[in-house]
Structure formats: structure tokens, C-alpha cells
C-alpha positions in Angstrom: 0.0 0.0 0.0 3.1 2.2 0.0 5.1 2.9 -3.1 8.7 4.3 -3.0 10.5 5.8 -5.9 14.2 6.6 -5.7 16.1 8.9 -7.9 19.5 10.6 -8.1 21.9 7.8 -8.5 24.6 7.7 -11.0 28.3 7.6 -11.7 30.6 9.9 -9.8 34.3 10.2 -9.2 35.8 9.7 -5.8 35.4 12.8 -3.7 32.3 13.8 -5.6 28.7 14.3 -4.4 25.3 12.9 -5.1 21.9 13.7 -3.8 19.3 10.8 -3.6 15.6 11.4 -3.3 12.8 9.0 -2.4 9.2 9.9 -2.8 6.6 7.9 -0.9 3.0 7.5 -2.0 -0.1 5.5 -1.0 -1.3 4.9 2.5 1.3 7.0 4.4 0.9 7.3 8.1 2.1 10.3 10.1 4.3 8.3 12.4 7.0 6.5 10.5 10.6 5.9 9.8 12.2 6.5 6.4 15.7 5.8 5.4 18.3 4.4 3.1 20.0 1.1 2.9 22.5 -0.2 0.4 23.7 -3.5 -1.0 26.8 -4.3 -3.0 27.0 -7.5 -5.1 27.6 -10.5 -2.9 27.1 -8.4 0.3 24.4 -8.2 2.8 22.1 -5.2 2.8 23.2 -2.6 5.4 21.7 0.5 6.9 23.0 3.8 5.7 20.8 6.3 7.5 17.3 6.6 8.9 15.1 9.4 10.1 11.9 9.3 12.0 9.0 11.6 11.3 9.9 13.3 14.6 13.4 14.1 13.4 15.6 11.6 15.0 18.4 10.3 12.9 20.6 7.2 12.8 23.8 6.8 10.7 26.1 3.9 9.8 29.5 4.7 11.2 31.3 4.8 7.9 29.1 7.6 6.5 29.0 9.9 9.5 30.2 13.3 8.6 29.9 12.6 4.9 26.2 11.8 4.4 23.2 13.8 5.6 19.6 12.5 5.7 16.7 14.9 5.7 12.9 14.7 5.3 10.1 16.8 4.0 7.1 15.3 5.8 4.6 17.3 3.9 5.9 15.8 0.7 6.5 12.3 2.2 10.0 12.5 0.7 13.4 11.6 2.2 16.8 12.7 0.9 20.3 11.6 1.2 23.1 14.1 0.5 26.3 12.2 -0.1 29.6 14.0 0.0 33.2 12.9 -0.2 32.1 9.7 -1.9 34.5 6.7 -1.8 34.6 3.7 -4.1 33.5 1.7 -1.0 30.2 3.5 -1.3 29.4 1.8 -4.6 26.1 -0.1 -4.2 22.5 -0.1 -5.0 20.7 2.2 -2.6 17.2 1.4 -1.5 14.7 3.6 0.1 12.8 2.2 3.1 9.6 3.0 4.8 8.2 1.6 8.1 5.1 2.6 9.9 5.8 3.1 13.6 4.6 0.3 15.7 3.8 -1.8 12.7 5.5 -4.8 11.2 5.5 -4.1 7.5 8.4 -2.5 5.7 8.3 -1.2 2.2 11.2 -0.9 -0.2 11.9 1.0 -3.4 13.4 -0.7 -6.4 16.8 0.9 -5.8 19.1 3.3 -7.5 22.7 2.5 -8.5 25.5 4.6 -7.1 28.9 4.0 -8.6 32.0 5.8 -7.3 34.9 5.2 -9.7 37.6 7.1 -11.5 
């Protein structure tokens, strides 16, 4: 009942920046958590950053100080500003939505981020 559409991925050189966007539509509840996960080939999906509707954030250690998550609750959109990108950041980035106090999680189809010279 929730659809997530990511955008903003692409190819960037090390040290560059990208801004990812995820727009949610459908049965959106006010209290929720939205965020970003990533998965490289052969690797397990890992958390990148999340943000609650109340403004609390959580970051994976390797992206702290480089990535910034933000939300526009009126637009049901979450963003990920990625600076100082490294080759290790190369992965498919997935948007995630979870209604607070509810078991279901929803995922976008992903957007490819490639950091390479």
C-alpha cells in the first residue's frame, strides 16, 4: 500500500557528491521511519541512514560526517546528501519506509550509485 520511488543515483568520481531522493505515495501514516539502505554485489544489505517523522536520525558509522539525511514530511520525501564519496560507497541504494509500531516495511526498487575514477 506504499510505493517508494528513488532517484538521483549515477556515476561519480571519488570525492564527488550525489543527492538521492525518495518519494513515498499511497497509505502514508504520520508516524513512520524512512531511510536508506545499500547493498553491494555479494554483500548483505546494510543500513546507511534513517530518520523518524519526529526528526531523530541514525547513521552507519562509515558515512557519519559525509552523508546527511533529511525529510520533507509534507511531501513524504526523504533525501540523502552524499559528499566525499568513496569507491566503497558503490552499491544499490534502497529507500525504506516503516510505519511506527507496525511490522511491515516497504522498499523501493533501488538506484545504482557507482563511485569510480
